[in-house]
C-alpha positions as CSV (number, residue, x, y, z in Angstrom):
1,M,-24.2,21.2,3.3
2,K,-22.2,18.4,2.3
3,I,-20.5,16.8,4.9
4,L,-17.9,14.7,2.9
5,S,-16.4,14.5,-0.6
6,F,-15.3,11.6,-2.0
7,C,-12.8,11.5,-4.8
8,V,-12.7,8.4,-6.8
9,P,-9.7,8.4,-9.4
10,C,-10.9,6.3,-12.6
11,Y,-8.7,4.8,-15.3
12,N,-10.4,1.8,-17.3
13,S,-11.9,0.8,-14.2
14,S,-15.0,-0.8,-15.3
15,A,-14.5,-4.2,-14.3
16,Y,-14.5,-3.5,-10.7
17,M,-15.7,0.4,-9.8
18,R,-19.4,-0.2,-8.9
19,K,-17.9,-2.3,-5.8
20,C,-16.3,0.9,-4.8
21,I,-19.2,3.5,-5.6
22,D,-21.9,1.3,-4.3
23,S,-19.5,1.1,-0.7
24,L,-20.0,5.1,-1.0
25,L,-23.5,5.4,-1.5
26,P,-25.0,4.6,2.0
27,G,-24.0,8.1,3.0
28,G,-26.7,9.5,1.3
29,D,-27.4,13.3,0.6
30,E,-24.8,14.5,3.0
31,V,-22.2,13.0,0.6
32,E,-21.1,13.5,-2.7
33,I,-19.2,11.0,-5.0
34,L,-17.0,12.6,-7.3
35,I,-15.8,9.5,-10.1
36,V,-13.1,11.3,-12.3
37,D,-12.9,9.3,-15.6
38,D,-9.6,10.2,-16.5
39,G,-9.6,9.6,-20.3
40,S,-10.4,5.9,-19.8
41,T,-11.0,4.2,-23.0
42,D,-13.3,1.5,-21.5
43,K,-17.1,1.7,-20.3
44,T,-15.7,3.7,-17.6
45,A,-17.5,7.0,-18.5
46,E,-20.7,5.4,-19.3
47,I,-20.8,3.7,-15.8
48,A,-19.8,7.4,-14.4
49,D,-23.0,8.9,-16.2
50,E,-25.1,6.1,-15.0
51,Y,-24.6,6.5,-11.7
52,E,-25.0,10.6,-11.6
53,K,-27.9,10.2,-13.8
54,T,-29.4,7.5,-11.0
55,Y,-27.7,9.5,-8.4
56,P,-28.1,13.1,-9.1
57,N,-27.6,14.5,-5.6
58,I,-25.0,12.2,-4.5
59,V,-22.6,11.6,-7.5
60,R,-20.7,13.7,-10.1
61,A,-19.1,12.3,-12.9
62,I,-16.1,14.4,-14.4
63,H,-14.3,13.8,-17.8
64,Q,-10.8,14.8,-18.4
65,E,-8.4,13.7,-20.3
66,N,-5.5,11.5,-19.3
67,G,-3.5,13.1,-16.1
68,G,-2.5,10.2,-14.2
69,H,-3.5,9.4,-10.5
70,G,-2.6,13.3,-9.4
71,A,-4.3,15.1,-12.4
72,A,-7.7,12.6,-11.1
73,V,-7.0,13.9,-7.6
74,N,-6.8,17.8,-8.2
75,A,-9.7,17.7,-10.4
76,G,-11.3,16.3,-6.9
77,I,-10.2,19.1,-4.8
78,E,-11.3,21.7,-7.0
79,N,-14.9,20.4,-7.4
80,A,-15.2,19.4,-3.9
81,T,-18.3,21.0,-2.5
82,G,-17.8,19.1,1.0
83,V,-16.3,20.3,4.0
84,Y,-13.9,17.1,4.0
85,F,-12.4,15.4,1.5
86,K,-11.5,11.7,1.1
87,V,-9.6,9.5,-2.1
88,V,-11.0,6.4,-2.1
89,D,-9.6,4.3,-5.6
90,S,-11.5,3.2,-7.6
91,D,-10.6,-0.9,-7.0
92,D,-11.3,-0.3,-3.0
93,W,-14.3,0.1,-0.9
94,V,-15.2,1.3,2.4
95,D,-16.6,-0.8,5.6
96,R,-20.0,0.4,6.2
97,E,-20.2,0.4,9.9
98,A,-16.8,2.4,10.3
99,Y,-18.5,4.9,7.3
100,M,-21.8,5.6,9.5
101,K,-19.5,6.2,12.7
102,I,-16.9,8.6,10.8
103,L,-19.5,10.9,8.9
104,T,-21.6,10.8,12.4
105,K,-18.5,12.6,13.6
106,L,-17.4,14.7,10.8
107,R,-20.9,15.9,10.8
108,E,-20.5,17.0,14.4
109,F,-17.0,19.0,13.3
110,A,-18.7,20.7,10.4
111,K,-20.8,22.7,12.8
112,M,-17.6,23.9,14.4
113,R,-16.4,27.2,14.4
114,H,-13.2,25.8,13.5
115,P,-13.7,22.4,12.1
116,V,-11.0,19.6,13.0
117,D,-8.5,19.7,10.1
118,M,-7.9,15.9,9.6
119,H,-9.4,12.8,10.6
120,L,-7.7,9.5,10.9
121,S,-8.8,6.1,11.1
122,N,-7.2,2.7,10.2
123,F,-7.2,0.5,7.1
124,V,-7.1,-2.9,6.0
125,Y,-5.1,-4.5,3.5
126,E,-7.2,-7.3,1.3
127,K,-5.1,-9.6,-0.7
128,L,-7.6,-11.8,-2.0
129,S,-5.6,-14.0,-4.2
130,T,-3.9,-15.6,-1.1
131,G,-6.9,-14.8,1.6
132,H,-4.3,-12.4,3.4
133,E,-5.7,-9.5,5.6
134,R,-3.6,-7.1,7.2
135,R,-5.0,-4.2,9.7
136,M,-2.7,-0.7,9.7
137,L,-3.7,0.8,12.9
138,L,-2.9,4.3,13.9
139,S,-3.6,3.6,17.7
140,P,-0.1,3.3,18.5
141,L,0.4,7.3,17.5
142,F,-2.4,8.5,18.2
143,P,-5.1,9.0,21.3
144,E,-8.3,8.1,20.5
145,D,-11.9,10.1,19.9
146,K,-9.6,13.2,21.2
147,I,-9.1,16.5,19.5
148,I,-5.2,17.0,19.4
149,G,-2.5,18.9,18.3
150,W,0.7,17.4,17.0
151,D,1.9,18.0,20.6
152,G,-0.3,15.1,21.8
153,M,0.7,12.4,19.5
154,K,1.7,9.3,21.6
155,R,5.0,8.4,19.9
156,N,6.8,8.0,16.7
157,I,7.0,4.4,15.5
158,K,9.0,4.0,12.0
159,G,6.8,1.6,9.5
160,F,3.4,3.5,11.2
161,S,2.5,5.9,8.5
162,I,-0.2,8.3,7.7
163,L,-1.2,6.7,4.1
164,M,-3.5,7.8,1.9
165,H,-6.2,5.3,3.0
166,S,-6.0,6.4,6.7
167,V,-6.8,10.4,6.1
168,I,-9.4,12.7,5.7
169,Y,-8.8,16.0,5.3
170,R,-10.6,19.2,5.5
171,T,-11.3,20.6,1.8
172,Q,-10.2,24.2,2.6
173,L,-7.1,23.0,4.0
174,L,-6.1,21.5,0.4
175,R,-7.0,24.3,-1.8
176,D,-5.1,26.6,1.3
177,C,-2.2,24.9,0.9
178,G,-1.4,25.0,-2.6
179,L,-1.4,21.0,-3.2
180,K,-1.2,20.5,-7.2
181,L,0.2,16.4,-7.9
182,P,2.0,16.3,-10.8
183,K,0.3,14.8,-14.2
184,H,1.3,11.3,-15.2
185,T,3.5,10.2,-12.1
186,F,2.1,7.5,-10.0
187,Y,3.2,7.1,-6.2
188,V,2.1,10.9,-5.8
189,D,0.1,9.5,-2.8
190,N,3.4,10.2,-0.9
191,L,3.0,13.7,-1.4
192,Y,-0.5,14.2,-0.5
193,V,0.0,12.4,2.9
194,Y,3.4,14.8,3.4
195,I,3.0,18.1,2.4
196,P,-0.4,19.4,4.0
197,L,0.8,18.2,7.4
198,V,2.5,21.1,8.0
199,H,-0.8,23.4,8.2
200,V,-2.5,20.6,10.1
201,K,-3.0,21.9,13.5
202,T,-5.7,19.5,15.0
203,I,-6.2,16.2,14.6
204,Y,-8.6,13.2,15.3
205,Y,-8.4,9.6,15.4
206,M,-10.8,7.0,15.3
207,N,-10.0,3.0,16.1
208,V,-11.9,1.7,12.8
209,E,-11.5,-0.2,10.2
210,F,-12.7,2.5,7.1
211,Y,-10.8,1.7,3.9
212,R,-10.5,-1.7,2.4
213,Y,-7.2,-1.4,0.5
214,Y,-7.4,-4.2,-2.7
215,I,-4.2,-5.9,-3.2
216,G,-3.5,-8.3,-6.1
217,R,-5.0,-6.6,-9.6
218,E,-2.9,-7.3,-12.1
219,G,-0.2,-4.3,-13.1
220,Q,-1.2,-2.7,-9.9
221,S,1.2,0.3,-9.3
222,V,2.9,-1.5,-5.6
223,A,3.5,-4.7,-7.4
224,E,7.3,-5.4,-7.0
225,Q,8.0,-5.7,-10.8
226,T,5.6,-2.8,-12.0
227,M,7.8,-0.4,-9.2
228,I,10.9,-1.7,-10.6
229,R,9.8,-0.3,-14.6
230,R,8.6,2.7,-12.7
231,I,11.2,3.5,-10.2
232,D,12.0,7.0,-12.1
233,Q,8.8,8.0,-11.1
234,Q,9.2,6.6,-7.4
235,L,12.5,9.0,-7.5
236,R,10.3,11.8,-9.0
237,V,8.3,11.9,-6.0
238,N,10.7,11.6,-3.8
239,Y,13.0,14.6,-4.8
240,M,9.6,16.3,-4.9
241,M,9.4,15.6,-0.9
242,I,12.9,16.6,-0.4
243,D,12.0,19.7,-2.2
244,A,8.5,20.5,-0.9
245,V,9.2,20.4,2.7
246,D,12.2,21.6,5.1
247,P,11.5,19.5,8.3
248,W,14.2,21.6,10.2
249,K,11.4,24.6,9.9
250,V,9.2,23.0,11.6
251,R,8.9,23.9,15.2
252,E,6.4,21.1,16.9
253,P,9.2,18.3,17.6
254,H,6.5,15.4,16.9
255,L,5.6,16.7,13.4
256,R,9.2,17.3,12.6
257,R,10.3,13.9,14.0
258,Y,7.3,12.3,11.7
259,L,7.9,14.1,8.9
260,L,12.0,13.0,8.8
261,S,10.8,9.5,9.1
262,Y,8.4,9.1,6.7
263,L,11.1,10.9,4.3
264,E,13.4,8.3,5.5
265,S,10.4,5.6,4.7
266,V,9.9,6.7,1.5
267,T,13.9,7.1,0.3
268,V,14.5,3.3,1.8
269,I,11.9,2.3,-0.6
270,S,13.1,4.1,-3.7
271,T,16.7,2.7,-2.8
272,S,15.5,-0.9,-2.2
273,I,13.4,-0.8,-5.7
274,G,16.8,0.6,-7.3
275,Y,19.1,-2.3,-5.7
276,L,16.1,-5.3,-6.5
277,S,16.3,-4.4,-10.5
278,K,19.9,-5.6,-10.2
279,D,20.4,-3.0,-13.0
280,P,23.5,-0.6,-12.6
281,K,22.1,2.1,-14.3
282,N,19.5,2.2,-11.3
283,Y,22.0,1.7,-8.5
284,K,23.3,4.8,-10.1
285,K,20.5,6.3,-9.9
286,V,20.0,5.6,-5.8
287,E,23.4,7.0,-5.5
288,D,22.6,10.4,-7.1
289,L,19.4,10.5,-5.2
290,W,21.3,10.5,-1.5
291,D,24.0,13.1,-2.9
292,Y,21.1,15.0,-3.7
293,I,20.1,14.7,0.2
294,K,23.5,15.0,1.2
295,K,23.5,18.5,-0.7
296,H,20.6,20.0,-0.1
297,D,20.6,19.7,3.8
298,I,23.3,18.0,5.9
299,R,21.2,17.7,8.8
300,T,18.3,15.7,7.1
301,Y,21.0,13.6,5.0
302,R,22.7,12.4,8.7
303,H,19.0,11.6,9.9
304,I,18.5,9.0,7.7
305,R,21.3,8.2,6.7
306,Y,22.3,7.0,10.6
307,G,18.6,6.2,11.0
308,V,17.6,2.4,11.5
309,L,16.2,2.0,8.0
310,G,18.7,4.2,6.3
311,G,21.7,3.0,7.6
312,A,20.6,-0.6,6.6
313,M,20.5,1.1,3.3
314,R,23.9,2.6,3.3
315,I,26.1,-0.4,3.7
316,R,28.8,-0.6,1.1
317,G,29.3,-2.9,-1.3
318,N,27.5,-6.1,-2.4
319,F,26.4,-6.9,0.7
320,G,24.9,-3.6,1.5
321,K,22.5,-3.8,-1.6
322,K,21.9,-7.7,-0.6
323,M,20.9,-6.0,3.0
324,G,18.9,-3.6,1.6
325,V,16.6,-6.1,-0.6
326,F,16.4,-8.3,2.7
327,F,14.8,-5.7,4.7
328,Y,12.9,-4.9,2.0
329,H,11.5,-8.8,1.7
330,I,11.3,-8.3,5.6
331,A,8.6,-5.2,5.4
332,Q,6.7,-6.6,2.3
333,R,6.0,-10.2,4.3
334,F,4.9,-8.3,7.4
335,I,2.6,-5.8,6.0
336,G,1.5,-7.8,3.1
337,F,1.7,-4.6,0.7
338,N,2.4,-6.1,-2.7
């Protein structure tokens, strides 16, 4: 039985994918590594096939037409045979010591009658060009080494979020909730860590730095100028989040507050990118987003509009735009995310 399936989305990743895959191999026969070649035009497909040939019991190469990161994750979910599922981007890697601890715990869960739905751990931003490193912890939100429901959450703190780098899902949960990420769209990781949460009943958090998230590669989707160019895709994901989940139908108050907080954070990012662009067309797109939220559900609008982050975004006039950019750069400096 495979305990854990890794999905490694690859698009023209030949220059760096080996480091990622090699970091996953120590799991041995208990894991599978699904290398999804998403229509690459370099040597990515050859490298994927090489690993499959060398490690036939661990690695599977999946080749498909280019559909973007979401399509690659979808292919991983469809093909996974492990009890648990983890996405690791091809320019990132995992820490071996933390990996072994997590695999041991997942092995225990896999034997349970009702395996834990979601496993959480920390990750580290690695900005290699500057030597910057930032540990992103979930310990302020969740108790350590304890199976809990959402009612066991310690507190909600804005800015502390469950990101794709933090999460391992039970594979069947992703299938049961019908998660399908859109093709040819960046920033779908926000949907990945938002939509399934209403189906998660049990959670386990380990205070280890498992995932190493590389920052600094040219053209990376989180780079500021890249986000400005792709603002329509950021907004598309924001709209999809609004439509996909109604937080007010969630009975568990901790989860409801978390969902509203995360939606606020993503909306603030969308707004900030629009302001950073200094483009009146993007200003209009941002206003349309806020109008949509207001018409969609006035309670959600009020929660976001009068939240600490959302309120700063909605100060009228040029001063408000400057404040939005200011708060964005404060977050950027504190976290180091691009």
